[in-house]
C-alpha positions in Angstrom: -53.5 -134.1 82.4 -52.4 -131.8 79.4 -50.8 -134.8 77.9 -53.9 -136.9 78.1 -56.1 -134.1 76.6 -53.5 -133.6 73.8 -53.8 -137.4 73.0 -57.5 -137.2 73.3 -57.7 -134.3 70.7 -55.2 -135.7 68.0 -57.1 -139.1 68.1 -60.4 -137.3 67.7 -58.9 -135.1 64.8 -57.6 -138.1 63.2 -61.1 -139.9 63.6 -62.9 -137.0 62.4 -60.7 -136.7 59.6 -61.2 -140.3 58.4 -65.0 -139.8 58.6 -64.9 -136.9 56.6 -62.6 -138.6 54.1 -65.4 -141.4 53.8 -68.3 -139.3 53.7 -67.1 -136.8 51.2 -64.7 -138.8 48.9 -66.2 -139.8 45.4 -67.3 -143.7 44.8 -64.9 -145.5 42.8 -66.8 -145.7 39.4 -65.7 -149.1 39.1 -67.4 -150.0 42.6 -70.4 -150.8 41.2 -71.7 -151.4 37.6 -74.8 -149.2 37.7 -72.7 -146.1 39.1 -70.4 -146.6 36.4 -72.7 -146.7 33.7 -74.4 -143.4 35.0 -70.9 -141.8 35.2 -70.2 -143.1 31.7 -73.7 -141.8 30.3 -73.1 -138.4 31.7 -69.6 -138.0 30.5 -70.9 -139.1 27.0 -73.6 -136.3 27.3 -71.5 -133.3 28.1 -68.6 -131.5 26.9 -65.4 -132.1 28.4 -61.9 -130.0 29.0 -58.5 -131.0 30.2 -57.0 -129.6 33.4 -54.4 -127.8 31.2 -57.3 -126.2 29.3 -58.9 -124.8 32.7 -55.2 -123.3 33.5 -55.1 -121.7 30.2 -58.7 -120.4 30.7 -57.6 -118.9 34.4 -54.3 -117.6 33.3 -55.8 -115.5 30.4 -58.8 -114.4 32.6 -61.2 -115.9 30.7 -64.6 -114.8 31.9 -65.6 -118.1 33.5 -67.0 -119.6 36.7 -64.8 -122.3 38.1 -67.4 -124.4 40.0 -65.9 -126.8 42.9 -68.6 -129.3 43.7 -66.6 -131.1 46.5 -67.9 -130.8 49.9 -67.3 -127.8 52.1 -64.1 -129.3 54.1 -62.5 -130.4 50.8 -62.9 -127.1 49.3 -61.4 -125.5 52.5 -58.5 -127.6 52.0 -57.4 -126.3 49.0 -59.2 -125.6 45.5 -58.5 -123.8 42.1 -58.0 -120.0 42.1 -61.1 -118.1 42.1 -63.3 -121.1 42.6 -66.8 -121.2 44.0 -68.0 -124.2 46.1 -71.3 -125.7 45.5 -71.5 -129.0 47.0 -72.8 -131.7 44.5 -75.8 -132.6 47.1 -77.2 -129.1 47.1 -76.2 -128.2 43.4 -80.0 -128.1 42.1 -81.2 -126.4 45.2 -78.7 -123.3 45.2 -77.3 -122.9 41.9 -79.8 -120.4 40.2 -78.9 -118.0 43.4 -75.1 -118.5 43.0 -74.9 -118.6 39.2 -78.1 -116.8 37.6 -76.6 -116.6 34.3 -77.5 -119.6 32.5 -75.2 -118.5 29.6 -72.1 -118.3 31.9 -68.8 -120.4 31.0 -68.6 -122.9 33.8 -65.8 -125.1 34.6 -66.8 -127.9 36.9 -64.3 -130.2 39.1 -64.4 -132.3 41.8 -61.8 -134.8 43.6 -62.0 -137.5 41.0 -64.3 -136.3 38.1 -67.4 -138.3 39.0 -69.3 -135.8 41.0 -68.5 -133.4 38.6 -69.6 -135.2 35.7 -72.9 -135.6 37.2 -73.1 -132.1 38.2 -72.3 -131.1 34.6 -75.0 -133.0 33.4 -77.4 -131.6 35.8 -76.3 -128.2 34.8 -76.9 -128.9 31.2 -80.1 -130.4 32.0 -81.2 -127.5 34.1 -80.5 -125.1 31.1 -76.8 -124.0 31.9 -75.4 -124.0 28.3 -72.0 -123.4 28.8 -71.1 -125.8 31.7 -68.3 -128.3 31.1 -66.3 -130.9 33.0 -62.7 -130.6 33.7 -62.0 -134.2 33.0 -59.4 -134.8 35.5 -58.9 -135.4 39.2 -58.4 -132.5 41.4 -55.0 -134.4 42.6 -53.6 -134.3 38.9 -54.2 -130.1 39.0 -52.0 -130.5 42.0 -49.4 -132.4 41.0 -48.8 -130.7 37.7 -47.9 -127.8 40.0 -51.0 -125.6 39.1 -51.9 -123.0 41.9 -54.5 -123.5 44.5 -55.9 -121.1 47.1 -56.9 -122.2 50.7 
């Protein structure tokens, strides 16, 4: 009985994690030409910095907000030190409550730099003057050996 329950739970966890990946992952920009054009347009309109520059800002304790726009499960699995999480899907609705200072320096990132590019453009459009994109996938941050919080 215990073995069957264990197998069921492991299988359920696997299925749920696969569903979560499918729901929360950024679509590949090349998947659809319109999506790629939208991302290219957003990236052309915003300021961008490297992951190395964000690491230096964190190390130097720069007064800045690190904003993770991935979904909550992705954030919980690991994020940049001191980051706050506002899912891209709710950004416009909650950002003013979580980041009231529209002059704050904000480094925005996500899994692939796609959602974060759109989020950075949205933040700029909403009046956040110093929102910049970390123009690198989260995976590059991890591969570089930079710190991650869980």
